[in-house]
N, C-alpha and C positions, 0 to 999 in steps of 0.2 A: 122455554120459562125465562119468563120476566126478564126486563135489562134494570136493574135499577140505576138512575140519572142523580146524584145526589140535588136536594133541592137549594142547595149555596152553588147551583151551576147554573152558570150562563152561555149557550154555542153563541156566536158571533161569530161573524166572517163578508171579507171586506172590510174592514173597520182601519184605521187611523186610531190608532192608540197616541194618549199625550202620559207622561210617567211622573208623578213626582215624588222625591222621598221625602219625607217629615215624619217627623220619633220615632224617627231609628227604624222605619219601614219604609214601603211601598207600596205606593199608589195608583190605580188606572183610569183609565175611563174612555170609555170605548166611545168615536168620535165618527159620521161622513167624512172622507176623505174632499180635501176642498173648500170644507168647509171651518174647517179653526183657522183657516189665517183669513178669514171674512171675518169670523167674530173678533178677532181681537182688534182687527180694521175699524170693528167700525160699520159696516159692510151690515152686516147680518146682526139684528138686534132678535132673535128670534131660537131658543136654548132646545128649543125640542127639534130644529130644523140642524143643528147642532149634533147632538148628541145620537147613541142608537139604539141608546136604554137613561133612565136614569139612576143610572147604580155603578156607586163606585169597589172595583175590583181592586185585590191584589197580582191577580195572571188575568190578564181578558184572552191572553189565548188559549189557558187554560177554564172558560169559563169560574173562574175561583172569584168572587163575591166579597168582600175582607165583609169583620164584624161589624159590632157595633161596637162594643168597647175600643178597639181602637181606633176608633173613627174618631168616641168624641175624649181622648189621648192625642191624638197627633190634633187636631183642626177644632177643639173646645168644642164643638156641636157633631149632630150625627142628622142632623141637614143635608138631605142626600145634593139638593136643590144649590145652596152657598159652596158643597164642598165642592162639587164643582166644577163651579162656579172659579175656585180657587185654585184649581188642578188646570183650568183651560186658560188664566191669566199667567199663571207661572212653573207650569208644567211644563217639558224637554216632548216635543215631537216627534213618536218611534216613525223613522221611515225608511224605506230601504232603501242599500246604498243607488242602483238605480234608482226610485223616484228621487232622493236627494242630488244626483248626477240632474236628473231633468230639470228641476226648478233652481239650481244654481244656475245652469245655460241657458232655464226664460228671466232669471234675474239680469242675469249678463246684460242681453239683447233688451231688453225697459231698461235697466240703466243706459245705454249705448244710445237708444231713441231718446227719453228725455235727453242727453246731450249732445247731439245731432240737430236735435228739436229751439235744441237754447243759444244755438253757437255760431260763428262764424268765426271765419280769417279772417280778420282785423287790415288786411290787404289791398280785399274783394271789396270786404261783409259778403261771398259768400257763403252759405250752410254747406258742413261736410253733410256727404251721406252717412246712413248705417251703417253700412258694414266699413265706411274705411274710419269707425271712430272706435266699430268693434276690432280690428287691427291694430289699432293705435292703441286700444286696450290692452289688446297682448302682450304687445314691443315691449310696455313700461313693469306687467308680468301682474297685473289688476285684479287682486286676491275677490273676489263675491262676500259677501257678510252677508250672511244669509238671516240670521237676526233685527239688517236692523233697513228703516223700509228704503224703497231706489231712487227717490227724491235726494233727501244727504247722501246718499254713495255716491251718486250726478256729481254731484256741488264738490265734492275729492274728489272726483274723478278730473272734474273742469280743473283743478288746484294743479293736479297732478301731469295732466297733459301740458301746461303751461310752458312745463321746464323742457319737456321734447315737440314741441310743433307752436307754430302761428295758430295758439285757439283764444280767442275770448266770447265771454257772453253779448247779444248782439244787446244793442241800447234799444232801450226807449226813447222813442223822438215823444218829449211832453209842450207844455206852452202854459208859460206861467205869466199867470194876471197880479201883481203887486201895487197895492193903494197911493198917487204920488210921495206922499208923506214915508213911507217905511220903504221907500223904493231901493233908493240909495246904502242905506244900511244893512241892508234884508239883501239883495245881490252880493255885498260881499260876502256873508254865513253862507251865501251858497254855494259861493264860486266854488270849495275846496270838493263837490260833491255832480257839478259842469264835466262831462266831459267834451262839450263842443257847440259851442252857442252859435245859430244855424242862423236866426236873426234877434234885431233888437230895434220894438219901438215906444218911442217915449211920446205920449201926450199927458192924459186927465189921470191915465194911471200906465208903468210898465206891462208892455207886455212882451216875453222874449220867447222866440220853438227853441230846446236844446235836445241837447241828445242824454242821455244820461246813463246807470249801470242800471239793473232790474231792480240790484239788493241794495240801492239807497232814493227806492220810492219810498215809502214808508218815515223813512226817517224824513226828509224832504217836505212829501205829502202832511206830517204833522207842521215841521219848521211853520213851515208857511201860517198855515190856519189860527199857530198858537200863537205866531208875531204877531196877526194883520189879525187877527180876532175874529175871522170868520169871514173880513174881508175880502182876500185876494182868494186864486185857490191853484191849484193844481188840474189840467185835466191834461189827459191821454192818448194821443193824437194816431201813434201804434206800436202796437207793443214789442214790436221787432224791425230794427234797421237793417233789410236787407238788401239786396241784391240778386235779382232773379239766375237760378240754374242750381245746381252744384256745384261744390268744391271737387278739383280730382291733382291725385297728386301722382 
């Protein structure tokens, strides 16, 4: 006896499912694992590399595809490519508890790595190790937010860690050159952004070597360029002012 397989069923294995509820119905797409986040961050541009099949389902695990009239009613189109893009952008990625835990642990480590790379002990100028930052994050019970990128979370972690340990972003070392006419006035405007002025030399122009918080660099650069109409400039001498060797507690 031949086995009848309904034509609206597609069997898939080893899939990552992205689910979206719209118009009172559930729609799902079948994707390759590890590709959904790459698509969302813009690292992956080829939709065919993300989707296992260019179909929209009501249930991926059962292989049941969505009806055209339901797609039209919910999305206003039956263009499967366009619908898949919408679900990829706004849908919820379904993962097992084990996979979710693994993703959170990886993100936790990535956040700690960014913090360790950007920060130092302000007293010694030495960087902290990743393991030490991880322990500090556990001590403050930091909870990873899976839908927020790791760089944003690292900046939040730095703010929180400042309440419990000696930590700050490593300063950038800059050289500023300001035309003589604007030098005095502009120096006063820049003063709130300067952490340390290491040297100052005035000849035909004012040249300063200083340390600043990396978060102030863009504001400072724009201020110098606009106020001097392009005649002054800011030069980066080093991205991080740090001492050799890791900080140990």
